[in-house]
C-alpha positions in Angstrom: 0.0 0.0 0.0 3.0 2.3 0.5 3.4 2.5 -3.2 -0.2 3.7 -3.6 -0.8 6.1 -0.7 1.6 7.6 1.7 0.8 9.8 4.8 3.6 12.4 5.2 3.9 15.6 7.3 3.0 17.8 4.3 -0.1 15.8 3.4 -1.3 12.6 1.7 0.7 11.5 -1.3 -1.1 9.5 -4.0 0.9 7.3 -6.3 4.2 8.9 -5.6 6.1 6.5 -7.8 4.2 4.1 -10.1 6.4 1.0 -11.0 7.0 0.8 -14.7 5.3 -2.6 -15.0 2.1 -1.3 -13.4 0.3 -0.1 -16.6 -3.4 -0.6 -15.8 -4.9 -0.8 -12.4 -7.3 0.8 -9.9 -7.9 0.7 -6.2 -10.4 2.0 -3.6 -10.8 2.2 0.1 -7.3 2.9 1.4 -7.8 4.7 4.7 -5.6 7.6 5.5 -4.8 10.0 8.4 -7.8 12.3 8.8 -10.4 9.6 8.1 -10.3 9.8 4.3 -10.8 6.8 1.9 -8.7 7.1 -1.2 -9.0 5.4 -4.6 -7.3 5.9 -7.9 -7.3 4.7 -11.6 -4.1 4.3 -13.6 -4.1 3.9 -17.4 -1.1 3.4 -19.6 1.1 3.9 -16.5 -0.3 7.3 -15.6 -2.8 8.4 -13.0 -6.1 9.5 -14.6 -8.4 9.8 -11.6 -8.2 10.1 -7.8 -11.2 9.6 -5.6 -11.5 10.9 -2.0 -14.3 10.3 0.5 -14.2 12.0 3.8 -15.6 9.9 6.7 -15.3 12.5 9.4 -15.0 15.8 7.6 -11.9 18.1 7.9 -9.1 19.7 6.0 -7.4 17.7 3.2 -4.0 18.3 1.7 -3.3 15.9 -1.1 -0.3 15.6 -3.4 -1.1 13.8 -6.7 0.5 12.7 -9.9 -2.3 13.8 -12.4 -0.1 16.2 -14.2 0.0 20.0 -14.1 -3.6 20.6 -15.3 -6.4 18.6 -13.8 -10.1 18.9 -13.1 -12.1 18.8 -9.9 -15.2 16.6 -10.7 -16.7 17.7 -14.0 -16.0 21.4 -13.4 -13.1 23.5 -12.3 -9.7 23.2 -13.9 -6.8 23.6 -11.6 -3.0 23.6 -12.0 -0.2 22.2 -9.8 0.4 19.0 -8.0 -1.4 19.8 -4.7 -5.1 19.8 -3.9 -6.3 21.5 -0.7 -9.9 21.6 0.5 -12.1 21.3 3.5 -14.6 18.4 3.3 -17.8 17.6 5.1 -18.5 14.1 6.6 -19.6 11.7 3.7 -18.5 14.1 1.0 -16.8 12.7 -2.1 -14.5 14.4 -4.5 -13.0 13.1 -7.7 -9.9 14.6 -9.4 -9.4 13.8 -13.1 -6.3 14.3 -15.3 -6.7 16.5 -18.4 -4.8 14.7 -21.2 
């Protein structure tokens, strides 16, 4: 699981280093610090989606490997490798790569 999700001082890191042989996979339900459940989808060796569900609500700092431009849900386009938000209990957010 350490290859998929890492809890660090500066936040939650998703897919920090995908092994070259891992081309197509997905996972869900990895519990992190702060009571978040994390999932992700990888296609052609690159992260294309990250799913976050908050169990308790609270602030989230997430570092991802979606690329420099990515989308929150079906709406807002953002840039950079960090996503910061405050979530409500039961709330779900999906981040999607823009390719």
